[in-house]
C-alpha positions in Angstrom: 0.0 0.0 0.0 1.2 3.5 -0.9 1.2 5.8 2.1 2.4 9.4 2.0 2.7 11.5 5.2 2.3 14.9 3.4 -0.5 16.1 5.7 -1.2 19.4 3.8 -3.3 17.2 1.5 -5.5 15.8 4.3 -8.6 18.0 3.5 -8.3 17.3 -0.2 -7.9 13.5 0.3 -11.1 13.6 2.5 -13.0 15.4 -0.3 -11.7 12.8 -2.9 -12.8 9.9 -0.8 -16.3 11.3 -0.7 -16.6 11.8 -4.5 -15.0 8.5 -5.2 -18.1 6.8 -4.0 -20.0 8.3 -7.0 -17.6 6.8 -9.5 -19.2 4.3 -11.9 -19.0 0.6 -10.8 -18.8 -2.4 -13.0 -22.5 -3.0 -12.3 -23.4 0.3 -13.7 -21.4 -0.3 -16.9 -23.1 -3.7 -17.1 -26.5 -2.0 -17.0 -25.4 0.2 -19.9 -24.2 -2.8 -21.8 -27.4 -4.7 -21.3 -29.7 -1.8 -22.1 -31.9 -2.3 -25.2 -30.6 0.7 -27.1 -27.9 3.4 -27.0 -30.4 5.8 -25.8 -31.3 3.6 -22.8 -27.6 3.1 -22.1 -27.2 6.9 -22.1 -30.1 7.2 -19.7 -28.0 5.1 -17.3 -25.2 7.6 -17.6 -27.6 10.6 -17.1 -28.9 9.0 -14.0 -25.3 8.8 -12.7 -25.1 12.7 -13.1 -22.5 12.7 -15.8 -21.5 16.0 -17.1 -23.4 19.3 -16.9 -26.1 18.9 -19.6 -26.9 15.4 -19.6 -30.6 16.0 -19.4 -30.6 18.0 -22.7 -28.3 15.6 -24.6 -28.7 12.4 -26.6 -26.6 9.2 -27.1 -25.2 10.6 -30.2 -23.4 13.5 -28.6 -22.1 11.6 -25.6 -18.7 13.0 -26.2 -20.0 16.4 -24.9 -21.0 14.7 -21.7 -17.7 12.9 -21.2 -15.8 16.2 -21.8 -17.9 17.9 -19.2 -17.4 15.1 -16.7 -13.7 15.4 -17.1 -14.0 19.2 -16.7 -15.8 18.6 -13.4 -12.9 16.4 -12.3 -10.2 19.1 -13.1 -12.3 21.8 -11.5 -12.6 19.9 -8.3 -8.8 19.2 -8.2 -8.0 22.8 -8.9 -10.3 23.9 -6.0 -9.0 21.5 -3.3 -5.3 20.8 -4.2 -2.9 22.7 -2.0 -0.6 23.0 -5.0 -2.7 23.1 -8.2 0.3 23.5 -10.3 1.3 19.9 -9.5 -1.4 18.8 -12.0 0.4 20.6 -14.9 1.9 17.1 -15.3 -1.4 15.7 -16.3 -2.6 18.6 -18.4 0.4 19.1 -20.5 -0.4 15.9 -22.6 -3.3 17.7 -24.0 -1.2 20.7 -24.9 1.1 18.5 -26.8 -1.8 16.7 -28.5 -3.2 20.1 -29.6 0.1 21.2 -31.0 0.1 17.9 -33.1 -3.4 18.8 -34.4 -2.3 22.2 -35.5 1.0 21.2 -37.0 -0.5 18.5 -39.0 -3.4 20.7 -40.2 -1.1 23.6 -41.2 1.5 21.4 -42.9 -1.2 19.6 -44.9 -3.2 22.8 -45.6 -6.2 21.6 -43.7 -8.5 23.2 -41.2 -8.4 22.5 -37.4 -11.8 21.1 -36.3 -12.5 21.9 -32.6 -13.6 18.3 -31.8 -10.1 17.1 -32.6 -8.6 19.3 -29.8 -8.3 18.0 -26.2 -9.2 19.9 -23.1 -8.5 21.0 -20.5 -5.0 22.2 -21.2 -2.5 24.7 -19.9 -3.0 26.8 -23.1 -6.6 27.5 -24.5 -7.6 26.4 -28.0 -7.8 30.2 -28.9 -4.4 30.9 -27.6 -2.8 28.0 -29.6 -4.7 29.0 -32.7 -3.3 32.6 -32.3 0.2 31.2 -31.9 0.0 29.3 -35.2 -1.8 32.2 -37.0 1.0 34.7 -36.0 3.8 32.0 -36.0 4.8 33.2 -32.6 5.3 30.5 -30.0 7.1 32.7 -27.4 4.4 32.1 -24.8 5.1 28.4 -24.7 7.8 26.9 -22.4 11.2 26.6 -24.1 10.9 22.8 -24.5 7.6 23.2 -26.4 8.9 26.1 -28.6 11.9 23.9 -29.4 9.8 20.9 -30.2 7.5 22.9 -32.6 10.3 24.6 -34.4 12.0 21.1 -34.8 8.7 19.8 -36.4 8.6 22.7 -38.9 12.3 22.2 -39.8 12.1 18.4 -40.0 8.9 18.6 -42.2 10.6 21.1 -44.5 13.4 18.7 -45.1 11.6 15.4 -45.4 7.8 16.2 -45.8 7.3 13.2 -43.4 4.4 13.8 -41.0 5.6 10.8 -38.8 8.4 13.1 -37.5 5.8 15.4 -36.0 4.7 12.5 -33.6 8.2 11.5 -32.9 9.5 14.9 -32.0 6.4 15.9 -29.9 6.1 12.6 -28.2 9.7 12.7 -27.1 9.3 16.3 -25.9 6.1 15.4 -24.1 7.8 12.6 -22.1 10.9 14.7 -21.4 8.6 17.3 -19.9 6.7 14.8 -17.9 9.9 13.4 -16.3 11.1 16.9 -15.4 7.7 17.8 -13.9 7.6 14.6 -11.9 11.1 15.2 -10.7 10.2 18.8 -9.7 7.2 17.5 -7.8 9.5 14.9 -6.0 6.8 12.2 -5.5 8.0 8.7 -6.2 4.4 7.6 -7.0 4.0 10.2 -9.7 7.5 9.5 -11.1 6.6 5.8 -11.1 3.4 6.6 -13.3 5.5 8.5 -15.8 8.2 5.7 -16.1 5.3 3.1 -16.7 3.9 5.3 -19.4 7.3 5.5 -21.1 8.0 1.8 -20.7 4.6 0.7 -22.2 4.8 3.3 -24.9 8.2 2.0 -26.0 7.0 -1.6 -25.9 4.0 -0.6 -28.1 6.5 1.0 -30.5 8.6 -2.2 -30.7 5.5 -4.3 -31.3 4.3 -2.0 -34.2 7.8 -2.0 -35.6 7.8 -5.8 -35.8 4.4 -5.9 -37.3 5.4 -3.8 -40.2 8.7 -5.5 -40.6 10.9 -2.4 -40.1 14.5 -2.5 -38.7 16.4 -1.0 -35.8 17.2 2.2 -37.6 13.4 2.8 -37.9 12.7 1.8 -34.3 15.4 3.9 -32.7 13.9 7.1 -34.1 10.7 6.5 -32.2 11.8 5.3 -28.8 11.4 7.6 -25.8 14.3 8.1 -23.3 13.8 8.1 -19.6 12.1 4.7 -19.0 13.4 1.7 -17.1 15.3 0.2 -20.0 18.3 1.3 -22.2 17.6 1.3 -25.9 19.8 -1.6 -26.4 17.2 -3.6 -24.5 14.7 -2.8 -27.2 17.2 -3.5 -30.0 17.5 -7.1 -28.7 13.7 -7.4 -28.4 13.4 -6.4 -32.1 15.6 -9.4 -33.0 13.5 -12.0 -31.1 10.3 -13.9 -31.7 7.2 -12.7 -29.8 7.3 -15.9 -27.8 10.7 -14.8 -26.3 9.5 -11.4 -25.2 8.2 -12.5 -21.7 11.6 -14.0 -20.8 13.3 -10.8 -21.4 10.9 -9.1 -18.9 11.0 -12.1 -16.4 12.9 -10.2 -13.7 11.0 -6.9 -14.1 7.8 -5.4 -12.7 6.3 -6.1 -16.1 6.7 -9.8 -16.0 2.9 -10.8 -15.7 1.9 -8.0 -18.1 4.2 -9.5 -20.8 2.9 -13.0 -20.3 -0.7 -11.8 -20.7 0.0 -9.3 -23.4 1.9 -11.8 -25.6 -1.0 -14.3 -25.5 -3.4 -11.6 -26.5 -1.1 -10.2 -29.1 -0.2 -13.5 -30.8 -3.8 -14.6 -31.2 -5.0 -11.3 -32.6 -2.0 -9.6 -34.1 -3.6 -6.4 -32.8 -2.5 -4.0 -30.1 -6.1 -3.5 -28.7 -5.6 -6.3 -26.2 -2.2 -5.1 -25.3 -3.4 -1.5 -24.7 -6.2 -2.8 -22.4 -3.9 -4.8 -20.4 -1.6 -1.8 -20.0 -4.6 0.3 -18.7 -5.4 -2.5 -16.3 -1.8 -2.6 -15.1 -2.0 1.1 -14.4 -5.2 0.6 -12.5 -3.7 -2.1 -10.3 -1.1 0.6 -9.3 -3.8 3.2 -8.7 -5.6 0.9 -6.4 -2.5 0.8 -4.0 -3.5 4.3 -2.9 -7.0 3.3 -1.8 -6.3 3.6 1.9 -4.0 6.6 1.8 -5.1 9.4 4.0 -2.4 12.0 3.2 -0.4 13.2 0.2 -1.1 13.9 -3.4 -1.4 10.3 -4.4 -5.2 9.9 -3.9 -5.8 13.1 -6.0 -3.6 11.8 -8.9 -5.3 8.4 -8.6 -8.8 9.9 -8.8 -7.9 11.9 -11.9 -6.3 8.9 -13.8 -9.1 6.5 -12.6 -11.7 8.9 -14.0 -9.9 9.1 -17.2 -10.0 5.3 -17.4 -13.7 5.3 -16.4 -14.5 7.8 -19.2 -12.6 5.5 -21.6 -14.9 2.7 -20.4 -18.0 4.8 -21.0 -16.8 5.7 -24.5 -16.2 1.9 -25.3 -19.8 1.1 -24.2 -21.4 4.0 -26.1 -19.5 3.4 -29.2 -20.4 -0.3 -29.0 -24.2 0.4 -28.3 -24.4 3.0 -31.2 -22.9 0.5 -33.5 -25.0 -2.4 -32.2 -22.1 -4.6 -31.1 -22.7 -7.8 -29.3 -22.7 -7.4 -25.5 -19.8 -9.8 -25.1 -17.7 -7.8 -27.6 -18.2 -4.7 -25.6 -17.4 -6.4 -22.3 -14.1 -7.9 -23.6 -13.0 -4.3 -24.4 -13.8 -2.9 -21.0 -10.9 -1.8 -18.5 -11.0 -2.6 -14.9 -12.9 -0.2 -12.7 -11.6 1.6 -9.6 -14.7 1.0 -7.5 
């Protein structure tokens, strides 16, 4: 069990313990899955007081409700956290996503549609749009400015849009590590390292699926995780059956055993991504009895993000009239 003694979070933790009781349980998700229609499933969500405008919405604009629910979470954390800036760590990924959207749109002469943008973020959608309109990124941190300029330069040389993902992903994780280090919390740093480790493994799997070599893989790998790049170079030369043995003495041993079974049978990353989400959820559950520290607040944010992912899976399934068992097998573990 994770137990911090940072008592300045005592009030915030008490508030979080109260709102956790209103999180969606597996039984609520089951009721949504078993509903006769997407509208009936959406009614279950409305009854759980999701979002701000659930009573005025329909199943087909469920994304509005999910965005509003996430906004409620962020607003609560900003209200109760003794150090709201600590959550920059979890907002900045949306900023990098929005930079990707704008860069790819501009470099392909396309329009930026609002529904492609992620919120909340450190910089508003209007502010980022103005930056690109004026080609002035001086408001951004130096690391973001450097990444954006590198994207423009790399694309002008190669016209390869993949480089935008590579440059911005590597800059994002570098910033996450710096912010985690600044926060000085081992639990938060552990989460960031897990994100990097699982992202790198996903990159290796994709590289093998498309039969690319080490020179291709090395461009995409993200530094700062648990393993040196040489570890992934060796993985690339192995059969999928041999992957679990390479992770046998690591914290990812069981994850690799389960992931390779799923991956080998489907040749798809969907099962692997679900297992990675479940791996993170198991870590989050270690904070369930913590009474001090930032850990329960971070856990609530990430657990709500996974909960919202589950709701999205159910609503997409119901709208597309997928079989109930198909929807169930895609669900992540729930926190409550």
